[in-house]
C-alpha positions as CSV (number, residue, x, y, z in Angstrom):
1,X,-0.2,0.1,0.1
2,X,1.7,3.0,-1.5
3,X,1.9,6.0,1.1
4,X,3.7,9.2,0.2
5,X,6.2,8.9,-2.8
6,X,5.2,6.1,-5.1
7,X,8.2,3.5,-5.4
8,X,7.6,3.4,-9.0
9,X,8.4,7.3,-9.1
10,X,11.3,7.0,-7.0
11,X,13.0,4.5,-9.1
12,X,12.2,6.1,-12.3
13,X,13.7,9.4,-11.2
14,X,17.1,7.6,-9.5
15,X,17.5,5.7,-13.3
16,X,17.3,9.0,-14.8
17,X,19.8,10.9,-11.7
18,X,21.8,8.3,-12.8
19,X,21.7,8.8,-17.1
20,X,22.6,12.5,-16.1
21,X,25.7,11.1,-13.7
22,X,26.7,8.6,-16.4
23,X,25.9,11.2,-19.5
24,X,29.2,10.8,-21.0
25,X,29.3,7.0,-20.9
26,X,27.2,5.6,-23.8
27,X,27.0,2.1,-22.6
28,X,26.5,2.9,-19.3
29,X,23.4,5.2,-20.1
30,X,22.2,2.1,-22.9
31,X,22.1,0.0,-19.6
32,X,20.2,2.8,-17.7
33,X,17.5,3.2,-20.8
34,X,16.9,-0.7,-21.0
35,X,16.0,-0.7,-17.1
36,X,13.7,2.3,-17.8
37,X,11.6,0.4,-20.1
38,X,11.4,-2.4,-18.2
39,X,9.6,-0.4,-15.7
40,X,6.8,-0.7,-18.5
41,X,7.5,-4.0,-19.4
42,X,5.7,-7.7,-18.0
43,X,6.8,-8.8,-15.2
44,X,10.2,-11.4,-15.6
45,X,9.8,-14.6,-13.7
46,X,13.0,-17.0,-14.0
47,X,12.9,-20.7,-13.2
48,X,15.9,-21.0,-11.8
49,X,17.8,-23.9,-10.0
50,X,20.7,-26.8,-10.1
51,X,20.7,-29.7,-12.5
52,X,17.6,-32.2,-13.3
53,X,15.6,-29.5,-10.5
54,X,12.4,-29.8,-13.2
55,X,12.5,-26.3,-14.5
56,X,11.3,-27.0,-17.8
57,X,8.7,-29.4,-16.2
58,X,7.3,-26.7,-13.7
59,X,7.3,-23.8,-16.6
60,X,5.1,-26.5,-18.9
61,X,2.9,-27.2,-15.9
62,X,2.4,-23.4,-15.3
63,X,1.7,-22.7,-19.1
64,X,-0.3,-25.6,-19.5
65,X,1.3,-26.7,-22.6
66,X,4.4,-28.9,-23.6
67,X,6.8,-25.7,-24.9
68,X,9.8,-26.2,-23.2
69,X,12.8,-27.2,-23.2
70,X,14.2,-26.1,-26.8
71,X,16.1,-28.9,-27.9
72,X,19.6,-28.5,-28.1
73,X,19.9,-25.4,-25.8
74,X,21.6,-26.6,-23.0
75,X,22.8,-23.4,-21.3
76,X,20.9,-20.7,-22.9
77,X,18.4,-18.6,-21.3
78,X,15.0,-19.2,-23.0
79,X,12.1,-16.4,-22.7
80,X,8.6,-17.0,-22.8
81,X,6.5,-14.2,-24.3
82,X,2.8,-13.5,-24.9
83,X,1.8,-13.7,-28.6
84,X,-0.4,-13.7,-31.3
85,X,1.2,-16.8,-33.2
86,X,3.6,-19.3,-32.0
87,X,7.2,-17.6,-33.2
88,X,10.8,-18.6,-32.0
89,X,14.2,-16.5,-32.7
90,X,17.9,-17.3,-31.8
91,X,20.1,-14.7,-30.8
92,X,23.9,-15.9,-31.2
93,X,27.1,-14.4,-30.2
94,X,28.5,-12.2,-32.8
95,X,25.6,-12.3,-35.6
96,X,22.2,-11.2,-36.4
97,X,19.1,-13.0,-35.1
98,X,17.9,-16.2,-36.5
99,X,14.4,-17.3,-37.1
100,X,13.5,-20.5,-35.8
101,X,11.4,-23.6,-37.3
102,X,8.8,-23.9,-34.6
103,X,6.7,-27.4,-35.2
104,X,3.3,-27.2,-33.4
105,X,1.8,-30.5,-31.9
106,X,-1.2,-31.9,-30.3
107,X,0.2,-30.7,-26.8
108,X,2.2,-27.5,-27.3
109,X,5.5,-27.2,-30.0
110,X,8.8,-28.2,-30.7
111,X,12.0,-25.6,-31.3
112,X,14.9,-26.9,-32.9
113,X,17.8,-24.8,-33.0
114,X,19.9,-26.8,-35.9
115,X,23.5,-27.4,-36.8
116,X,24.3,-24.2,-38.3
117,X,23.7,-21.5,-35.3
118,X,26.7,-20.6,-33.5
119,X,27.0,-20.2,-29.5
120,X,23.7,-18.9,-28.7
121,X,23.0,-17.1,-25.3
122,X,19.4,-16.0,-25.8
123,X,16.4,-18.0,-27.5
124,X,12.7,-15.7,-27.4
125,X,9.4,-17.8,-27.6
126,X,6.5,-16.2,-28.2
127,X,3.6,-18.5,-27.5
128,X,-0.3,-17.4,-27.3
129,X,-1.4,-18.6,-23.6
130,X,-3.4,-16.7,-20.9
131,X,-0.5,-17.6,-18.7
132,X,1.9,-15.1,-20.5
133,X,-0.6,-12.2,-20.6
134,X,1.0,-10.6,-17.6
135,X,4.4,-12.3,-16.8
136,X,7.5,-13.3,-19.1
137,X,8.9,-16.7,-18.0
138,X,12.7,-17.2,-18.3
139,X,13.8,-20.7,-18.6
140,X,17.5,-20.9,-17.3
141,X,20.5,-23.0,-17.4
142,X,21.6,-25.0,-14.4
143,X,22.8,-23.4,-11.8
144,X,26.3,-24.7,-10.3
145,X,28.1,-24.4,-7.0
146,X,29.1,-20.7,-6.0
147,X,32.8,-20.2,-7.5
148,X,36.2,-19.5,-5.5
149,X,34.9,-15.8,-5.3
150,X,31.6,-16.8,-3.6
151,X,28.9,-16.2,-6.7
152,X,27.6,-18.5,-8.9
153,X,27.6,-17.0,-12.4
154,X,24.1,-18.3,-13.9
155,X,22.5,-16.7,-10.8
156,X,24.1,-13.4,-11.5
157,X,22.3,-13.1,-15.1
158,X,19.3,-14.5,-13.4
159,X,19.0,-11.8,-10.8
160,X,20.2,-9.4,-13.3
161,X,17.8,-10.0,-16.2
162,X,14.6,-11.1,-13.9
163,X,12.4,-9.3,-11.6
164,X,11.5,-12.6,-9.3
165,X,12.4,-15.9,-9.2
166,X,11.1,-19.5,-8.8
167,X,14.0,-21.2,-7.3
168,X,13.6,-24.8,-7.4
169,X,15.4,-27.6,-5.4
170,X,14.7,-30.8,-4.5
171,X,14.4,-30.5,-0.7
172,X,15.8,-27.2,0.5
173,X,19.5,-28.8,1.3
174,X,22.0,-26.6,2.4
175,X,24.1,-26.3,-1.1
176,X,20.9,-25.1,-3.0
177,X,20.6,-22.5,0.0
178,X,24.4,-21.4,-0.1
179,X,24.1,-20.6,-4.0
180,X,21.3,-18.2,-2.9
181,X,22.7,-16.6,0.1
182,X,25.5,-16.0,-2.4
183,X,23.6,-13.2,-4.0
184,X,23.2,-11.2,-0.7
185,X,26.0,-9.1,-0.8
186,X,24.0,-6.2,-2.2
187,X,22.3,-3.4,-0.2
188,X,19.4,-4.2,-2.5
189,X,19.8,-8.3,-2.0
190,X,20.0,-7.3,2.1
191,X,16.9,-5.6,2.1
192,X,14.2,-8.1,2.1
193,X,13.6,-11.6,0.5
194,X,10.8,-9.9,-1.8
195,X,11.8,-11.2,-5.4
196,X,12.2,-15.3,-4.7
197,X,9.8,-17.9,-4.0
198,X,11.5,-21.4,-3.2
199,X,9.7,-24.4,-4.6
200,X,10.4,-28.1,-3.5
201,X,10.3,-29.1,-7.4
202,X,10.3,-32.7,-7.1
203,X,7.3,-33.2,-4.3
204,X,6.3,-36.7,-6.0
205,X,9.7,-37.9,-5.0
206,X,9.4,-37.0,-1.6
207,X,9.0,-40.3,1.0
208,X,10.4,-42.7,-1.6
209,X,7.2,-42.6,-4.0
210,X,4.6,-43.2,-1.3
211,X,1.4,-41.9,-2.3
212,X,1.2,-39.9,0.8
213,X,4.5,-38.2,-0.8
214,X,2.8,-35.0,-1.8
215,X,1.9,-34.5,1.7
216,X,5.0,-35.4,3.2
217,X,6.4,-33.0,0.8
218,X,4.4,-30.1,2.0
219,X,4.8,-30.4,5.2
220,X,8.4,-30.4,4.6
221,X,7.7,-27.2,2.6
222,X,6.4,-25.6,6.1
223,X,8.7,-26.7,8.0
224,X,11.4,-24.6,5.4
225,X,8.8,-21.7,5.6
226,X,9.7,-21.2,9.4
227,X,13.3,-21.9,9.0
228,X,14.8,-17.9,9.5
229,X,17.6,-18.9,7.4
230,X,15.0,-19.9,4.3
231,X,12.8,-16.8,5.3
232,X,16.0,-14.6,4.5
233,X,16.1,-15.7,1.4
234,X,12.9,-16.6,0.3
235,X,9.4,-15.0,0.5
236,X,7.4,-18.4,0.6
237,X,8.1,-21.8,0.2
238,X,5.9,-24.4,-2.0
239,X,6.2,-27.8,-2.7
240,X,5.3,-28.6,-6.3
241,X,5.4,-31.5,-8.8
242,X,5.8,-29.9,-12.2
243,X,5.5,-33.5,-13.5
244,X,1.9,-34.0,-11.9
245,X,0.3,-30.5,-12.7
246,X,1.5,-30.5,-16.3
247,X,0.1,-34.2,-16.4
248,X,-3.4,-32.9,-15.1
249,X,-3.5,-30.0,-17.0
250,X,-2.8,-31.9,-19.7
251,X,-4.9,-35.0,-19.2
252,X,-6.8,-36.2,-22.0
253,X,-10.2,-38.3,-23.0
254,X,-7.4,-41.2,-23.8
255,X,-5.4,-40.8,-21.3
256,X,-8.4,-40.8,-18.7
257,X,-9.6,-44.2,-20.5
258,X,-6.7,-46.1,-19.7
259,X,-6.4,-45.1,-16.2
260,X,-9.6,-45.8,-15.5
261,X,-8.8,-49.5,-16.9
262,X,-6.0,-49.6,-14.8
263,X,-8.2,-48.3,-11.8
264,X,-10.4,-51.0,-12.6
265,X,-7.8,-54.1,-11.6
266,X,-7.2,-55.2,-8.7
267,X,-5.0,-52.8,-6.6
268,X,-3.0,-55.5,-4.7
269,X,-2.1,-57.2,-8.7
270,X,-1.6,-53.6,-10.3
271,X,0.8,-52.8,-7.5
272,X,2.9,-55.6,-8.6
273,X,3.8,-53.8,-12.0
274,X,4.0,-50.2,-10.6
275,X,7.3,-51.5,-9.0
276,X,9.5,-50.4,-11.7
277,X,8.6,-48.9,-15.4
278,X,9.9,-52.5,-17.4
279,X,7.5,-54.4,-15.3
280,X,4.9,-51.8,-16.0
281,X,5.5,-51.7,-19.9
282,X,6.7,-55.1,-20.7
283,X,4.7,-57.3,-17.5
284,X,1.5,-59.1,-18.1
285,X,-1.2,-56.8,-16.4
286,X,-4.0,-57.8,-15.0
287,X,-6.1,-55.7,-17.5
288,X,-5.5,-55.3,-21.2
289,X,-3.7,-52.3,-22.0
290,X,-1.7,-51.8,-24.9
291,X,2.4,-51.8,-24.5
292,X,2.4,-48.3,-26.4
293,X,-0.2,-47.1,-23.9
294,X,1.6,-48.0,-21.3
295,X,4.9,-46.2,-22.6
296,X,2.9,-43.1,-22.9
297,X,1.2,-43.0,-19.6
298,X,4.6,-43.6,-18.1
299,X,6.3,-40.8,-19.9
300,X,3.4,-38.1,-18.9
301,X,2.6,-39.4,-15.6
302,X,5.1,-41.1,-13.9
303,X,4.9,-44.8,-11.9
304,X,4.0,-42.1,-8.9
305,X,1.7,-40.7,-10.8
306,X,0.0,-43.6,-12.2
307,X,-0.2,-45.0,-8.6
308,X,-2.0,-41.5,-7.9
309,X,-4.3,-41.3,-10.6
310,X,-5.6,-44.8,-10.1
311,X,-6.1,-44.6,-6.7
312,X,-8.1,-41.0,-6.9
313,X,-10.2,-42.9,-9.8
314,X,-10.9,-45.6,-7.2
315,X,-12.0,-42.8,-4.8
316,X,-14.7,-41.5,-6.6
317,X,-12.7,-38.7,-9.3
318,X,-14.0,-41.2,-12.0
319,X,-14.4,-38.2,-14.7
320,X,-11.9,-36.5,-16.7
321,X,-12.7,-33.5,-15.8
322,X,-12.9,-34.4,-11.8
323,X,-9.5,-36.4,-12.2
324,X,-7.9,-33.3,-13.4
325,X,-8.8,-30.6,-11.2
326,X,-7.8,-33.4,-8.1
327,X,-4.2,-34.1,-9.6
328,X,-3.7,-30.4,-9.8
329,X,-4.7,-29.3,-6.5
330,X,-2.7,-32.2,-5.1
331,X,0.4,-31.2,-7.2
332,X,0.5,-28.2,-5.7
333,X,0.5,-25.9,-9.0
334,X,-2.4,-24.3,-7.5
335,X,-0.9,-23.5,-4.4
336,X,2.2,-22.4,-6.6
337,X,0.4,-20.2,-9.5
338,X,-1.9,-18.3,-5.9
339,X,1.8,-17.4,-4.8
340,X,3.2,-16.3,-8.1
341,X,0.0,-13.8,-8.1
342,X,0.5,-13.1,-4.5
343,X,3.7,-12.1,-4.4
344,X,5.0,-11.6,-7.8
345,X,1.9,-10.5,-9.6
346,X,0.3,-8.3,-7.4
347,X,3.3,-6.7,-6.7
348,X,4.5,-5.7,-10.1
349,X,5.5,-2.1,-9.8
350,X,7.2,-3.2,-5.9
351,X,9.0,-5.7,-7.7
352,X,10.3,-3.7,-10.9
353,X,11.2,-0.9,-8.6
354,X,13.6,-3.2,-6.6
355,X,15.2,-4.2,-10.0
356,X,16.1,-0.5,-11.2
357,X,17.7,0.1,-7.8
358,X,19.7,-3.3,-8.0
359,X,20.7,-2.1,-11.4
360,X,22.0,1.1,-10.6
361,X,23.1,-0.2,-7.3
362,X,25.3,-2.3,-9.4
363,X,26.4,-0.1,-12.0
364,X,27.9,2.4,-9.2
365,X,29.4,-0.2,-7.7
366,X,31.4,-1.8,-10.7
367,X,32.0,1.5,-12.4
368,X,32.1,4.2,-9.5
369,X,32.3,7.7,-10.8
370,X,32.3,11.0,-9.1
371,X,28.9,11.8,-7.4
372,X,28.6,7.7,-7.3
373,X,28.1,7.8,-3.4
374,X,24.9,10.0,-3.8
375,X,23.3,7.4,-5.6
376,X,24.1,4.8,-3.0
377,X,22.5,7.0,-0.7
378,X,19.7,7.8,-2.6
379,X,19.2,3.9,-3.0
380,X,19.4,3.3,0.9
381,X,17.4,6.2,1.3
382,X,14.4,4.6,-1.1
383,X,14.8,1.5,0.1
384,X,14.1,2.5,3.9
385,X,11.5,5.0,3.3
386,X,9.2,3.3,1.2
387,X,6.3,1.8,2.7
388,X,5.8,-1.0,-0.3
389,X,9.4,-2.8,1.6
390,X,8.2,-2.3,4.9
391,X,5.5,-4.0,4.3
392,X,7.4,-6.7,2.9
393,X,10.2,-7.2,5.8
394,X,7.3,-6.9,8.2
395,X,6.2,-10.1,6.3
396,X,8.9,-11.6,7.2
397,X,9.4,-10.9,10.7
398,X,5.8,-12.1,11.1
399,X,6.5,-15.4,8.9
400,X,9.7,-16.3,11.5
401,X,7.7,-15.4,14.2
402,X,10.4,-12.6,15.5
403,X,8.1,-9.9,16.5
404,X,6.1,-12.1,19.4
405,X,2.6,-11.7,17.9
406,X,0.2,-13.8,19.1
407,X,-1.3,-16.1,16.2
408,X,-4.5,-14.0,15.5
409,X,-2.5,-10.6,15.7
410,X,0.1,-12.3,13.4
411,X,-2.6,-13.5,10.9
412,X,-4.3,-10.0,10.8
413,X,-1.1,-8.1,10.5
414,X,-0.4,-10.1,7.6
415,X,-3.4,-9.8,5.9
416,X,-3.5,-5.7,6.6
417,X,-0.2,-5.0,5.0
418,X,-1.1,-7.5,1.8
419,X,0.3,-11.0,2.9
420,X,-2.7,-12.4,1.7
421,X,-3.8,-10.3,-1.6
422,X,-3.2,-6.7,-1.9
423,X,-6.1,-5.5,-3.0
424,X,-8.5,-3.6,-0.3
425,X,-11.3,-6.5,0.2
426,X,-8.3,-9.2,0.5
427,X,-6.2,-6.5,2.9
428,X,-9.6,-5.9,5.1
429,X,-10.9,-9.6,5.0
430,X,-14.1,-8.8,3.4
431,X,-16.1,-9.8,1.1
432,X,-15.1,-8.8,-2.8
433,X,-18.6,-7.0,-3.3
434,X,-18.2,-5.2,-0.1
435,X,-19.7,-1.2,-0.2
436,X,-17.1,1.5,-0.1
437,X,-18.8,2.5,3.4
438,X,-18.3,-1.2,4.6
439,X,-14.3,-0.9,3.4
440,X,-13.9,2.2,4.9
441,X,-15.4,0.8,8.7
442,X,-13.4,-1.8,8.6
443,X,-10.2,-0.2,7.6
444,X,-10.5,3.0,10.2
445,X,-11.3,0.4,12.6
446,X,-8.3,-1.2,12.1
447,X,-6.2,1.7,12.2
448,X,-7.4,2.3,15.4
449,X,-6.5,-0.5,16.5
450,X,-3.1,-0.7,15.3
451,X,-2.6,2.7,16.2
452,X,-3.3,1.9,20.3
453,X,-0.2,-0.8,19.8
454,X,2.5,1.3,18.1
455,X,1.8,3.6,20.7
456,X,1.7,1.4,23.9
457,X,4.7,1.7,25.7
458,X,4.3,-1.6,27.5
459,X,4.6,-3.3,24.4
460,X,8.5,-4.2,22.9
461,X,9.8,-1.9,20.2
462,X,9.8,-4.2,17.9
463,X,6.1,-4.9,17.9
464,X,5.5,-1.3,18.3
465,X,7.3,-0.7,15.0
466,X,5.7,-3.7,13.7
467,X,1.9,-2.1,14.3
468,X,3.6,1.3,12.7
469,X,4.0,-0.4,9.4
470,X,0.3,-1.8,9.8
471,X,-1.1,1.8,10.8
472,X,0.6,3.2,7.7
473,X,-1.1,0.5,5.5
474,X,-4.9,1.2,7.0
475,X,-3.4,4.8,6.2
476,X,-3.1,4.0,2.9
477,X,-6.7,2.0,2.2
478,X,-8.2,5.2,3.7
479,X,-6.7,7.3,1.2
480,X,-7.2,5.3,-1.6
481,X,-10.9,5.3,-0.4
482,X,-11.1,8.8,-0.3
483,X,-9.7,9.0,-3.5
484,X,-12.6,7.1,-5.2
485,X,-10.7,3.7,-5.3
486,X,-12.1,0.5,-4.3
């Protein structure tokens, strides 16, 4: 909730101050102009993680179609943007852009680089889908371990070119956390973990492939969510099986018929054939199913997915529509998309401004000139004064239970500062159709109650300061309502 100078306006002004300071450096000015243009572009969300973290699968699940990876594009940043028709362009180093052949299929598309293209750093794929209307998704190369200087080069570019990051990890292991920690060596990076969601991306593999593996993965995600070390790196932690989510979104009638056939078999007999891929494809199943159909199911669902889907069919999810919806829900994909909307899309302007501040800081530290210290000071002043960042810092503190609020107060504070959504109704916890009068009454009541806490000398200083942030959020809501907002 903006109070005072808008954060995006402050970032725009800082970029232009930097352009004036570097006016004799054409390269620096070009980089700054690029950042100004980015303020108006769709939000950039990078999907990043170590090797075999399931980046392309999660990306496909988010889009609901098989469009990634681009074949032969190892080590390349692949950008997925909205477009009127399928189109792909490669950007080779030292060569002009080259159009690529896009082959459409029943489930998505395939793009081949070909053998004549030299070293390629970026591929831009335009694909008509609702999932890309508000964001650009970036499929990134695998993140390697940090180098001797304490940096991960791929992650450096990920953070430079994106506004937000889905950081994929199998289980949140220590080596993955160290990679994220290496990116927090700047003033902007240390301000608040506002641009990263950690995703336990192969949730179906947690628990040794047991049918309750997805539930175990969600419990692991909640433990990570409460870990102060993780809280200093990510704004949320979500468990998601990209493979199950994608299978659910693309479930066809023929796949459902095959799964229903399998579900009609004896559970004990079928389970014996789901111990290995070879047994399932080549064994003598208790029901008739062609080996080609079995191989297709195995490719799309995996053994865990087949176990889960057949169990769900037996449990009453006995139509394609209901089974698809339940697979998507259980996969964690719905929770991931909601988290992306709440933490990223709804806070687009804040994240865009953060990217601009980070770009200016990186420039002045890499190429210091006379007057650069004033820009660093301006960055620190914006970070300290912007209410949007104060809200996000409070959300992190509430999540880690550092303030000592009881559960009810913490939940209310989280809601009022936008933790459950930044719209007025979401912040105030009222129905979406609530009248302006109703919104005003609830906001005013919250403002007075939290002001009492902010001014209570018996409360710890951290709680009073947290309450002050909530009060300013309420003031912002009242100002928005007075100006005719909803």
